[in-house]
MITOR-408121 format. One record per atom (N, C-alpha, C): residue number from 0; residue in one letter; x, y, z. Coordinates in steps of 0.2 Angstrom, whole numbers, plus 5000, padded with zeros to 4 digits. Each point is the difference from the previous one (the first is absolute). Layout:
<NUM,"A",<X,Y,Z>>
...
% end
This chain:
<0,"M",<5523,5540,5534>>
<0,"M",<4995,4995,5000>>
<0,"M",<4996,5000,4993>>
<1,"T",<4999,5005,4997>>
<1,"T",<4997,5000,4994>>
<1,"T",<5003,4996,4994>>
<2,"Q",<5007,5001,5000>>
<2,"Q",<5004,4996,4995>>
<2,"Q",<4999,4992,5002>>
<3,"I",<5000,4998,5006>>
<3,"I",<4999,4993,5001>>
<3,"I",<4993,4998,4998>>
<4,"C",<4995,5004,5002>>
<4,"C",<4993,4998,4998>>
<4,"C",<4999,5000,4992>>
<5,"D",<5003,5004,4997>>
<5,"D",<5000,5000,4993>>
<5,"D",<5003,4994,4997>>
<6,"A",<5006,4998,5003>>
<6,"A",<5003,4993,4998>>
<6,"A",<4996,4994,5002>>
<7,"I",<4996,5001,5005>>
<7,"I",<4995,4994,5002>>
<7,"I",<4995,5000,4994>>
<8,"R",<4997,5006,4999>>
<8,"R",<4995,5000,4995>>
<8,"R",<5002,4997,4993>>
<9,"D",<5006,5002,4998>>
<9,"D",<5003,4998,4994>>
<9,"D",<5004,4994,5000>>
<10,"R",<5000,4997,5006>>
<10,"R",<5004,4993,5001>>
<10,"R",<5007,5001,4997>>
<11,"Q",<5004,5005,5003>>
<11,"Q",<5007,5001,4998>>
<11,"Q",<5004,4998,5006>>
<12,"V",<5006,4997,4998>>
<12,"V",<5005,4998,5005>>
<12,"V",<5003,5007,5003>>
<13,"I",<5002,5000,5006>>
<13,"I",<5003,5006,5003>>
<13,"I",<5006,4998,5003>>
<14,"S",<5005,5004,5001>>
<14,"S",<5006,4999,5004>>
<14,"S",<5001,5006,5005>>
<15,"F",<5003,4999,5005>>
<15,"F",<5002,5005,5005>>
<15,"F",<5005,4997,5005>>
<16,"L",<5003,5005,5004>>
<16,"L",<5005,4999,5005>>
<16,"L",<4996,4999,5006>>
<17,"Y",<5001,4994,5004>>
<17,"Y",<4997,4999,5006>>
<17,"Y",<5005,4996,5005>>
<18,"K",<5001,5003,5006>>
<18,"K",<5005,4997,5004>>
<18,"K",<5007,4998,4997>>
<19,"G",<5002,5005,4996>>
<19,"G",<5007,4999,4997>>
<19,"G",<5000,4996,4994>>
<20,"R",<4995,4997,4998>>
<20,"R",<5000,4996,4994>>
<20,"R",<4995,5002,4995>>
<21,"T",<5001,4999,4993>>
<21,"T",<4996,5002,4995>>
<21,"T",<4995,4994,4999>>
<22,"R",<4994,5001,5001>>
<22,"R",<4994,4995,4999>>
<22,"R",<4997,5001,4994>>
<23,"T",<4998,4995,4997>>
<23,"T",<4996,5000,4994>>
<23,"T",<4994,4996,5001>>
<24,"V",<4994,5003,4999>>
<24,"V",<4994,4997,5002>>
<24,"V",<4994,5001,4995>>
<25,"E",<4995,4996,5001>>
<25,"E",<4993,5000,4997>>
<25,"E",<4996,5003,5005>>
<26,"P",<4998,5007,5000>>
<26,"P",<4996,5003,5005>>
<26,"P",<4993,4997,5000>>
<27,"H",<4997,4998,5005>>
<27,"H",<4993,4998,5000>>
<27,"H",<4995,5004,5004>>
<28,"L",<5002,5003,5006>>
<28,"L",<4996,5004,5004>>
<28,"L",<5003,5005,5004>>
<29,"V",<4997,5006,5001>>
<29,"V",<5003,5005,5005>>
<29,"V",<4994,5001,5005>>
<30,"G",<5002,5001,5006>>
<30,"G",<4995,5001,5005>>
<30,"G",<5004,5002,5007>>
<31,"Y",<4996,5002,5005>>
<31,"Y",<5003,5002,5006>>
<31,"Y",<4999,4994,5005>>
<32,"D",<5006,4998,5003>>
<32,"D",<5000,4995,5005>>
<32,"D",<4997,5002,5007>>
<33,"N",<4999,4996,5004>>
<33,"N",<4997,5001,5007>>
<33,"N",<5004,5006,5004>>
<34,"D",<5006,5001,4998>>
<34,"D",<5004,5005,5003>>
<34,"D",<4999,5007,4997>>
<35,"G",<4997,5000,4994>>
<35,"G",<4999,5006,4996>>
<35,"G",<5005,5001,4995>>
<36,"D",<5005,4995,4999>>
<36,"D",<5005,5001,4995>>
<36,"D",<4997,4998,4993>>
<37,"L",<5002,5004,4995>>
<37,"L",<4998,4999,4993>>
<37,"L",<5004,4994,4998>>
<38,"T",<4997,4995,4998>>
<38,"T",<5004,4993,4998>>
<38,"T",<4998,4998,4993>>
<39,"L",<5005,4998,4997>>
<39,"L",<5000,4996,4993>>
<39,"L",<5000,4993,5001>>
<40,"S",<4995,4996,4998>>
<40,"S",<5001,4993,4999>>
<40,"S",<5001,4998,4993>>
<41,"A",<5006,4996,4999>>
<41,"A",<5002,4999,4994>>
<41,"A",<5003,4993,4999>>
<42,"W",<5000,4997,4994>>
<42,"W",<5004,4994,4999>>
<42,"W",<5007,5002,4998>>
<43,"Q",<5005,4998,5005>>
<43,"Q",<5007,5002,4998>>
<43,"Q",<5003,4995,4995>>
<44,"L",<5003,5003,4995>>
<44,"L",<5003,4996,4995>>
<44,"L",<5007,4999,5002>>
<45,"S",<5004,5005,5002>>
<45,"S",<5007,5000,5002>>
<45,"S",<5002,5006,5005>>
<46,"G",<5005,4999,5003>>
<46,"G",<5003,5005,5004>>
<46,"G",<5000,4999,5007>>
<47,"G",<4997,4995,5003>>
<47,"G",<4999,4999,5007>>
<47,"G",<5001,4993,5002>>
<48,"S",<4995,4998,5003>>
<48,"S",<5000,4993,5003>>
<48,"S",<4997,4995,4995>>
<49,"G",<5001,5000,4994>>
<49,"G",<4997,4996,4995>>
<49,"G",<4993,5002,4998>>
<50,"Q",<4997,4996,4996>>
<50,"Q",<4993,5002,4997>>
<50,"Q",<4995,4998,5005>>
<51,"G",<4994,5004,4999>>
<51,"G",<4994,4999,5004>>
<51,"G",<4997,5007,5002>>
<52,"F",<4995,5000,5004>>
<52,"F",<4996,5006,5002>>
<52,"F",<5004,5003,5006>>
<53,"R",<5001,5006,4999>>
<53,"R",<5004,5004,5005>>
<53,"R",<4996,5007,5001>>
<54,"D",<5000,5002,5006>>
<54,"D",<4997,5007,5002>>
<54,"D",<5006,5005,5001>>
<55,"F",<4999,5006,4997>>
<55,"F",<5005,5005,5000>>
<55,"F",<4997,5007,5003>>
<56,"H",<5003,5003,5005>>
<56,"H",<4997,5006,5002>>
<56,"H",<5002,5005,4995>>
<57,"V",<4995,5004,4997>>
<57,"V",<5001,5004,4994>>
<57,"V",<5005,5006,5003>>
<58,"S",<5000,5002,5006>>
<58,"S",<5004,5006,5002>>
<58,"S",<5008,4998,5000>>
<59,"K",<5001,4993,5000>>
<59,"K",<5007,4998,5000>>
<59,"K",<5003,4998,4994>>
<60,"L",<4996,5001,4994>>
<60,"L",<5003,4998,4994>>
<60,"L",<5002,5006,4996>>
<61,"S",<5005,5000,4996>>
<61,"S",<5002,5006,4996>>
<61,"S",<5002,4997,4993>>
<62,"G",<5001,5005,4996>>
<62,"G",<5003,4999,4993>>
<62,"G",<4995,4996,4996>>
<63,"L",<4993,5001,5001>>
<63,"L",<4995,4996,4996>>
<63,"L",<5001,5001,4993>>
<64,"T",<5000,4994,4996>>
<64,"T",<5000,5000,4993>>
<64,"T",<4995,4996,4998>>
<65,"I",<4996,5002,4994>>
<65,"I",<4995,4996,4997>>
<65,"I",<5002,4997,4994>>
<66,"S",<5000,4993,4999>>
<66,"S",<5003,4997,4995>>
<66,"S",<4995,4999,4994>>
<67,"P",<5002,5000,4994>>
<67,"P",<4995,4999,4995>>
<67,"P",<4997,4993,5000>>
<68,"Q",<5004,4995,5003>>
<68,"Q",<4998,4993,5001>>
<68,"Q",<4994,5000,5004>>
<69,"T",<4995,4996,4997>>
<69,"T",<4994,4999,5004>>
<69,"T",<4999,4992,5002>>
<70,"F",<4995,4999,5004>>
<70,"F",<4999,4993,5003>>
<70,"F",<4993,4999,4998>>
<71,"A",<4998,4993,5000>>
<71,"A",<4994,4998,4998>>
<71,"A",<4994,5001,5005>>
<72,"G",<5001,5000,5006>>
<72,"G",<4995,5001,5005>>
<72,"G",<5002,4998,5007>>
<73,"P",<4995,4999,5004>>
<73,"P",<5002,4998,5007>>
<73,"P",<5003,4993,5000>>
<74,"R",<5005,5000,5005>>
<74,"R",<5004,4994,5002>>
<74,"R",<4995,4995,5004>>
<75,"P",<5001,4994,5000>>
<75,"P",<4997,4995,5004>>
<75,"P",<5001,5003,5008>>
<76,"G",<4994,5000,5003>>
<76,"G",<5001,5002,5007>>
<76,"G",<4998,5007,5002>>
<77,"Y",<4999,5004,4994>>
<77,"Y",<4998,5007,5001>>
<77,"Y",<4994,5000,5003>>
<78,"N",<4999,5005,5005>>
<78,"N",<4994,5001,5004>>
<78,"N",<4998,5007,4999>>
<79,"P",<4996,5002,4996>>
<79,"P",<4998,5007,4999>>
<79,"P",<4996,5003,5006>>
<80,"N",<4998,4996,5005>>
<80,"N",<4997,5003,5006>>
<80,"N",<5004,4998,5006>>
<81,"D",<5007,5001,4999>>
<81,"D",<5005,4999,5005>>
<81,"D",<4998,5003,5007>>
<82,"K",<4999,4996,5005>>
<82,"K",<4997,5003,5006>>
<82,"K",<5006,5003,5005>>
<83,"T",<5006,4999,4997>>
<83,"T",<5005,5004,5004>>
<83,"T",<5001,5007,4998>>
<84,"L",<4996,5002,4995>>
<84,"L",<4999,5007,4998>>
<84,"L",<4993,5003,5002>>
<85,"S",<5000,5005,5004>>
<85,"S",<4994,5003,5002>>
<85,"S",<4996,5004,4995>>
<86,"R",<5004,5003,4995>>
<86,"R",<4997,5004,4995>>
<86,"R",<5004,4999,4993>>
<87,"I",<4996,4997,4995>>
<87,"I",<5003,4999,4994>>
<87,"I",<5000,5006,4996>>
<88,"V",<5006,5002,4996>>
<88,"V",<5000,5006,4996>>
<88,"V",<4999,4998,4993>>
<89,"C",<5004,4995,4998>>
<89,"C",<4999,4998,4993>>
<89,"C",<5002,4992,5000>>
<90,"R",<4997,4997,4995>>
<90,"R",<5002,4992,4999>>
<90,"R",<4999,4998,4993>>
<91,"L",<5003,4994,4999>>
<91,"L",<4998,4997,4993>>
<91,"L",<4993,4998,5000>>
% end
């Protein structure tokens, strides 16, 4: 989780394996959902069902790599106070 929070702070693109696919995302927020699962909210660039905001359970991702590629800032529609997460750990 520390690596993801560092990437959020530094606005770095990350990649990881999730449900059998390599995902490339702009990480925006990490927090615990209402079931207690640590969850990453990110703008998916590639690797799944197209571009847009997606939630990923951190326990189910592997092979995390942090890219030197950065992103400008929050994507339209980003909600830093996402109510689907009961406790925020780090965010843009």
